[in-house]
N, C-alpha and C positions, 0 to 999 in steps of 0.2 A: 647388357643387353641392349639393343635398341627395338622397339615394338613398330609392328606395321602400323601403316595408316588407318586399317580398320579397327585396329585398338587404342586409337588415339582417346585418351580418356575426357579430353575437354574440346569436342569437336563442334566448332561454330563455323559460319562464313568466313572465309580466308580473309576477306578486306574488311570486314567490321568487326572482327574479333578482338582486336586490341583497343580500338575505341570504345565499343561496349563494354568492355571489362573495365577500362579505366574511368569511364564516367561513373558507371555502376558503384564501383567501389570508393570513387571518389566521393560520392553521394553518401553512401551508407556508412561508411567510418564516421566523419564528423557529426553526422545528425544522430546516430546511436550512442556516440559518446557523450556529446552535448544533452541529449534527451534524458538517459539514464541517469546522468551524474544530476540533473535537475531533479529527477523524481526522487532519489535517496535524498538530496538535501532539501527537499520541501518537506517530504516526510520526517527527516531528522529534526528539523526546526519546527515542526508544526506542534499542536498541542494534543494531537492524537496519534502520537508515536507508538504508544502502547497498545494500539486496537488491533485485534487479530489481523483483519483484512489488510491492515497498513504493513503489518510485519511481513505478510506474504508477497505483497507488492514489492516492498524494498528488497528482498531476496530474489525476487524475479528480476529486478534493475540489475541487481549485483550481478547474476550469472550472465544477465544479456551484455554486460560491459566485457564480457571475453570475447565477444564479436570485434569490436573496434581495437582492441588491445593484442589480440593473437591472430584472428583469421584475417581481418582485412589487410594488415601490414604485408604479410607473406604472400597472399594472393597478389597483392598491387604489385610487388616486387617481381613474382611469377610472371605477370601480365605484361612487365615492362620488359624484362630480359629474358623470360622464357627458360628460367633456371631458377630452382628452389634454394632458397636464402638458407643458410647453416646446415644444410644436409638433412639427414635423418632425425637428427635431435628436434628440429623444428617441426618437420614433418609429423612425427608421432605426438608432438605437444598439442598442435594445431587441431588434429582430429580428435585428441583425447579431451581438449575442451569443447569440440564442436557437438560431441556426443553428450558430455556433461551437461553443455547449455540446453539440449533437447531433453534430457530425463528431468533434470531439475526444473525446468519450466513447465512442464506438462503436470509435474507433481505439485509444484506451486498452484497452478492453475485448479488443479483437483481439491486442493486444500480449501482455496477460496469458495469452490463450489460447495464444498462440505459446509461451510461456515454460512454461506447463503441458505443453504437447506435447512440448518437449523434456526436461523433467524424467520423465514417466511414459514416453513412447515411446523416448526416446533418452538414458537417464540416464549412458551413460559418453561422451558426446559433448562436446566444448567448447561453452559456452555464452555469452551477451553478457557482454562484459566492461563495468566501469562506465561507461567514456568512450563505447564504442558504444551503451549504453542512452541516455545523455544526447544522443547525436546523433540516434538514432531519435526520441526526444521532442521534439527542436527541431525536426528535418523535419514531423513530425507537425502542430507548432502552425504552422509557416510555411506550409504547404501548405493548411491549412484556413482560415486567415486569408485567405490568397490565393484561394482558390475562393469565400469568403463575402463578398468586398469587394462585388461586384454587388448584394448586398442593399441597400447604400446609396443605390443608384440606383432600385430597383423600389419601394420602401416609401414611403409617404406619408400624412399625415393627412387623411381626407376625412370632410365632414358628412353625417351620416345621420339617419334619424328616432330611432336609439338615440343619436345624439350625435355628437360628433367623433371618430372610430375611425382607429387606424393599420392600413391595409390596403394590399394590392397594387394599383397603378395598372393597372387593366383595360384602359386604351387600349395600354400596351406590349405589343406582341405577341411579344417576345424573353423573356417572364418564363417560357413554357413550356418554351423550350428551357434556359433557365439552370436550371429546376427539374429537369429531366430529367437534366442533366450533372450538378449538385449531387448528386441523389439517387442516382444510379449509382454516381458516383466517390467521395464522401466520406461515405455512409452505406450502401447496400445492398451494396457490393463489400467493405468490412470486416465488414459483418454475415453476408455468405456466407461469408467466412474463418474467422471465428469459429466458425460452426455445424460447417463442416466439420473444423475441428481440434478440436472437443470431441467430434465424433462419433469420430474416430479415437482419442481419448484413452479414451472409454466403452468402445469395441471391445477397445482393449489391456488395459483393466482386467478386462473379462469373461473375456478370452483368458487372461489370467494367473491368474484365480481357478480356472479349468477346468484348467490344467496343474498347478497347486498341488494341487488336490484328486486329479489323476491320479497324481500323483509323490509318493512319501514324501519324508521329509527325508534319509534314507541314501541314496538313489538321487541326489538333487541333490549330497549331499555328495561321493558317489562320482565323480560326472561333475564337479564341480569340481576333485577332486584329480587325476584322470586328463587333465584340460585344462590343468591348472596354472592355472586363473583364478578367482581368488576372488570377482572381480565378478560371472561367469557365476552364481554361486548367487544372489547378490542379484537380479540381471536376472530370473531365473526364479520369483523368490517374489512373494508378494502385494503388494501395494502398501498400505503402513503406513495405519492408521487416521487419523493426522493430516493426510497428504496426501489420503485420499478426503474428510475433511471440508472441506478447502480448496477442492478440485474441487466437491463438491457447494454450498458456498457461492457460488462462482462461477457454475456453472450456474444455480442461482436467481437470481442477480444479472442473468445476460445474459436469461433469460427475462422478468425483470420489465421489464427495459429495452425488450425489444421490445414487450411489451404496451403501454407508455407512449409510445414513439415512433413505432412502424409507423403507428397509427390516423392519427397527425398528417400524415404524409406522404402517406397515402392519401387523406386529406381535402382536402389541398393539390393533389392531381392530378384530384381530383374538382371542385375549384372552378375549374380553370384549364379543364377540358374543359366545365363548365356553371357558367357565373359565377353563376347565380342561386341555386346551391345553398349556402347558408351555415349550414344548420340544426347546430345543435350544435358549432359552431367553438370555442366557449369550452371546453367539455368537454374537447376535444383538448388545448386549452392547459394546463388545469388537469392533465391526466395527465402531460404532459411536465414541468411544474412538480414536480409530486409526486415524480417519480424522483430529484431532488436530495434528497428526504428519506428515502426508502427505502434508499439505499445506507447510510448510517450506522446505520440500525436492524438491517440485515442483520449488520454488523460486529459489533454489540453482542449479536445474538442468536447467531451462530456462533461468535464469538471470544471466549473467556474472557481471552485475554491483552489484548485491546482494551479490555475492562471493568476489568482491573486497571490499564491505564494511564490510563484516565478517571478511576479512585479516584485514582491517584497525583497526577493534576493538581489533584483537587479538594482533596484531604488531604495536606498537605506533609509530615505526620509520619509516612507510611508509608516505612519505611526500606528495605523490599525493591524493589530495580530490577525491571522487567518487559521482557519481550522480546516481539515479535510472530511467534511461533513459526507461528501459523496462517496468516499471510499471508506468510511467509518461502517461499525458493526454495532447495531443496538438490539438489546435483549428482547424488546418487545415491539408488537405490532400493533399500529394504530395509535401512539402515544400523542399527545399533542404538541406539536411541533413548536408551536411558539413559546409554550411554557417550558418544554425541554431545551429547546434553542437558549431562552433566556438563563436557564439553571447552569447549561453548560458553559454559554459565554460568560455569564456572571462568576462561575468559579475558575475559568480559564484565562480571561481577560486580563491583562497586565494593567490596562488603564482603569478597569474596574477595580482590581485588588489596591492599586494607589488611590482610587478614589474612596475606598471603604476605609483605608488607613487615615485619609483626611477626615471623613466622619467621624471615625473613632477618636482621634485626637481632639477635634472640635468638640465631640460629646464630652469627653475627658476634661477639656478646659472649662466647658460650661460648668459642669458639676463643681469644679475646684473653685471657680469664681462664684459659685452659689452658696458652696460650703463658707468660703471665706465672708461673703456678704452676710450669711446669718450668724457666723462667729464674731464679725464686727457689731451687727445689730444687738448680739446678746451682750458683748463686751458694754456698749454703749448703755444700754438698759440696766446693767449692774452698776455702772458709774455712776448714772443718773440717781438708781437707788442710794449709792454711798453717798453722794451728794446732799441729797434730801435730808440723809441721817445726819450727815454732818450739819447741815443748816439747821436742823431741829435741836440738835445738842447745843450749837453755840447760841440760838436765839434763846433756849432755855437758860444756859449760864448766863447770858446778858440780862435776861429778864430777872433771874435771882440776883444778879449784882445791883441792878437799879433798885429792887426793893430793899434790898440791905442797905443801900445807899440813901434812900427815902427814909426808912426808920432810922 
């Protein structure tokens, strides 16, 4: 069945269609592939791989790799040949991965927002352990895979005036209900939780700024001494600049995510209510694909340690290790950054470990030499005492012999 021009699912200006599509996909594919692989490599090789925030960021990069591996190659072939490669199998797989990317990404961002909420609003409470974090991540993957499975049933390849295109089978009336359930449970609900948590975080940061300006350090110190709680002093202080920078980066990342993905779902609802409205469908797809390239760029702009980690991967001669401090999660607010950094770097720095080993060996060697010196001195003193006794005995014997001879 060939559809008419009004139902062409990827309608763009006829002259520039192929050029724009080839250029956009040619940029999105390599940049997203290299950027997300760098994110995974830097986090896996860093000393902060077990931190909660870094685990969520790593899984966000993993799911974004579906864009260069699955989405871009097939759409690039479609832009070149106006024919879908590998038929219905690739069509179903591409859109399954596309919705999986949307659901897992927004859930990982919501988990990062939850972690920032506990760090800023409730810094003295217990947080997620490593095992609980892995359980939450596995639950997200299983839930999104399960709810995205009906995509394999709805999408198929249809022949249009634009060529063979992978679109939804309009004859299936249950597609609208599935789109509603998927959008509300796997996309908009985590998105609303994300917005709510960051609103509380921003409100808490502003409130602490007001409290820190109204109260001087002496009053805070006096209150902390009277209450007997040193953590209260940290709780009333400003949020450190490092955490502010992290929250700023994450908020920008969430805003860009919403700009890239919300129009796509709005367009999907529009197509469901009016099947003839397919205009600019390709633009929304390219926006979704571009989100996979923007995340690594944000890390490189706002995170100096991520740039250091990338340089460490490229240049193996760099001996200084790196830590993802701006992507890490600390349990308390207001900790002395210098002492905390010194303790963390001293515990995780390979050169520091080697230096401590050298110091230990030198101390052990000095102790051994001192003990040997004491032993030799004791031996020499014993030998002197024995020589003196032996000399006295010989003198007494010689004197006795001389007396006998004289008499």
